[in-house]
C-alpha angles and dihedrals in degrees: 000000000000091000091050090050091053091052090053092049091047091050091049091048090050090050091049092048090047091050091049090050092050090047091050092049091048091049091048092050090048090052092046090049092049091048090050091051090049092051091048092050092047091047092049093049091046091049090052089051090051091050090050091051098035092108097246107181090026130096096244120175119273119260142090131286089204123205125353113272097358097048107178094325096115095053091043094052091044090054090047091051089055091045089246097119094124091048087055089051095045092048088062094039088058089054103038109014134250091313119051142153128243137145121252133172093357102313140082107261138195116208116204124186132189138054095285091049092049091051092047094051101034097036097050121099128238093271089068103030119018117206092243117148131214118276094262096051096045093045092056103032094035136236101264103068133097094272089060106029122095139185123007094346090057092050091047096051093039093053091054094049095043090053088065097040101044118109094255090058095041089060090062094063100028094107090050091051090049093052092045094051093046090050093048093047090051091052092048095051102035114122094355136099097192123057129187094225100196094054092043093051091048092052093046096047092044092052091048092050094047094048105037102029101034107021095236110148106160108110096210091051092050092049092050092046092051090053092051095043089053090056094043094049093053089054100052092082100043140106108285097237110134099202129128113279096019121124089238093057091047089052092050091051091048090053090053091053091048091053093048090052094046100047094074089047091052091047092052093048090051090053093047092048090051091051093046092243093117126052118227088228093056096096143338094270092052090046092054093045093052100051126089129204127231089283091050090249118145125236109269123246092245090054090051092047095047092048090047090054093044096047092044091055092045096045100039112039099038091051091048090051094051093047091050090051092050092049089050093048093048090050090055100040117049093183093059091045091052093047093050092045091050090053093048095045089049089060091053094045093051094057116116099212124275123095122006091217120112114257130214092252090052091052089055090055092062092090100138092045090055092045088058089051091048092051092049090051089050095053096037109016113201090226113051091200142305140238135245128179125226107247090193140003107292139160141220136174093006094306134103123237109202121223111267096028120124122239121205124199118198124211101203093057090077099023091065099035116127091211091058105033124033111238090354096192091055116095106236119154091182091073088081091056097055112108088179091068110027119191108263116241118267093019102089104050114154087135095036120246143240127041093334098049113148110282093204099058094106092049089051092049094051094045092049094049093049093051093048091047091058094042099052095040092053107029149035117200145183134199121263090206109032093186095053111144132215123251131181117229078182092301124052114271133159102266097232096044094260103267109199134189110234127214114188116225114225119206090249096049095066137004 
């Protein structure tokens, strides 16, 4: 009787479990069906928008807008991931010419290559091309930073930020940057003989940006911010589908966490500024909080937050990329390593006592080191290109660009052009020293050009030179994987993170 009872209970439990499973499957299918319907509706609406903006009745460039919603984004990002972005561009140039249409990151896009195209896009004012970013970038970095602002508001915010980033201001915290970089490099290399260079450079440049640019010292806060910025940055060039599990949704969530962490910091800085505890020149955030516009209105919290996110991305990841490329180049080319080391040791040997910190005049002596960096940025620019948006109907090269369309300029198109640079695929730092053949304007554009040229380029130069100074005067290194390739995510990194074997240099081993 007891055994029979157990069989009945077990059968009933099995039936219940089976019913629950069927119910779960049915619910899952219902959700999947609803999600499919939602995607179809979004795609249809997007396709209608594209049709409305497709320039019918205008002489738009030749090309293909690709699939509804995604356009040609997937193939473009796949090519970028394989470091074949320029091959993707040239494949279409061969079909349609140096100016063609496509659809990227949720919007119809015109891609223009060449010096004249660069000058047209980068040299135009906001009335022609507004600095409006694709959906993914603006959703994650915000809509109230320098890449999005126009007119008087742009000039107002830019002036405040430039006042902190200009060379005269950099000199005031140069010694602090030097100490911070030396300390970080020591922590990264202590007790190890193999270093994953990409991750180390990201941590170092992020810490330098947090501390010197934004006045954030708490280690736990910096660690959490780095994790969220890593997620956010991966999402800025993605397909703008805000569904659970997508890179875009992860980026949106990371932005929310960044904002939640930064709001108490902003509040505290406001209070300290009001009490006179904090100087308005202490960091970029304090500088923005202290200024007032023509109506004596303060900068809003969202403007501070968006500019913090934008400047962090611009100052951190691009510097880490350049440093990784230099480390890779020096591992492959002993002659360049020796020449840079000779330059850097010469700076140390010429010191007449006093502080061991690098000085501004010493930074200016690092000419060959910076020429190597310039040449690396020419061959593999950290930023593939950037977007503008047509503020009105305009035209170029015999074609119309409809209002609302994106325009993308591409750096490598001129960087690797035989008509501009002799033997463009050959690594030759001396080309930037030749007064006989100066680099034509709007052809070398790793920092952009024109009125919206990157405001942090001098900060990046100084940071890069300090890191390389400490590396080559303290270490030799070699690659763990000599055949490591480059991938863009969306910026160019060694695909395996560039692990290197370190060999410390003692004072007696080399002069």
